[in-house]
Residue, then its C-alpha position, 0 to 999 in steps of 0.5 A: m716203917a712208914k711209906y706214903l706213895k702217890i702215883l699220878l700221870y701228868s701232862s701239860l694240861i692245867l685245869i683251873f676250877v674256881a668254885n668258891c672260897i675256902d675257909p681254913f680248917y685246923p683239926d684238933i688232933e690229940e693222938y700222936e704216935n712217934v714212929m720212924v718214916v723211911d723215904s726211899f726207892i730204887t730203880n734200874e738207872n745208874t744213879v745215886y740212890h737216897v734213903k731219908l730217915s725221919r720221925t713222925q711229927r705232930f700236925n702243926d709241927l713243921d720242923k722235920k725230925p731227921v734220924p742221924g747216925a744210922i747204919v743203912q744197907v741194901i742186900d740183894d738175893s745173891g747176898n751182896t751188901y751195899l752200904f749207904r753213907e750219911t751225907e747230912a743228918g738223916s740223909y743217906e746215899s749209895n756210892p756212885g757206880e757201886f749199886v744199880g737195881q736190876i729188873g728181876r732181882k730181889y732187894k731188902l733194906i736194913i736199918e739200924t739206928k744209933d740207939g740199937n733198934k733194927y728195922e728190916s724189910g722183906f725181899e722185894e722183886m724189882k719188876k718192870v712196868q709197861f708204859t708208853p705215852f697215850e692220849v687222854k680225853v678229859r670229859g665231865v665233872g663229878a664229886f666224891p663221894h657224891l653230890h650230897r657230900l662234896n669232898v673231892i671235885w674231879v673231871g673224868l677220863t674217857e679215852g685213855a682210861d683203859h691205859m691207866q687201868s693197865i698201869f694200876n693193875q701192874l702196880e697194885p700187887s706190888l703196893r699190896s705186898l709192901g703193906f698198902r691196903a687196897d681201896s675198897k671202892g676200887f680204882s676209878p681213873h680221874i683227875t682231882i681238881a679241887r677239895v671242898r673244905s667248907a659247905r659255903n655256897k654248896n648249892e651253887l657248886v652242885e649246880c655248877i657240877k651238874e651243868n658240866a657233867d658232860f662238858e668236854f675239856g679236850t684231849v691231852k697226851a700222858e707222856c710220863l709216869r711220876l712217883k709223887r709224895s704228898d706232905l700234909t701241912p696246915q696250909g694245905p698239901i705239898y706235892l713233890t716228884l720223887k721220880e719221873f719216867c718219860p719213855q721215848s714216844 
């Protein structure tokens, strides 16, 4: 199984950073592994839950490859089984009102494809993440990994960074238990505003970053926690919101 999750805090702030033109880059990727991708999550909300099954695809292949005809079920730690029904090719959903996740309970996902292959996760406990809206002060511009090798342009966070660190500390152990490796560089709260795909006008870009190293963009309010998915395409990444949690402020 493969799951790709990205968690971001969003607010109403839109940052526009125009540095240079982007030259399209199309890598020559020859290696390809045909595996099944599982796209799903559950919460403690009374709603319909979805499980989407597909196969991996080559980098330049934009056609989705759904996995139809599978048996999909969720089992809790009390032995209750919840069967998901297929609504369209590769898309399965729970019966309305029958299944609702509960904080503190453990769940596992079992999938059996029509060719007889069976996939089974371990039991995972549903835990509560503490989150309340907070102020974020946006200040300074920098680059990853450093100014001599520009890959990502970011703006820094001063006030509010401790809140983001707290959310990360709550989520990271659960992500590691699902097989996501910890980042060896550690967690550094920031907002990515651009990705550099060409060395064109590099010197001018470096000077722009240096000139704005301490620039104060202002303060905004982080009001929601969103689960994001990033789909990589030859035209660039496409970001989708899978789930949004906005507590009352």
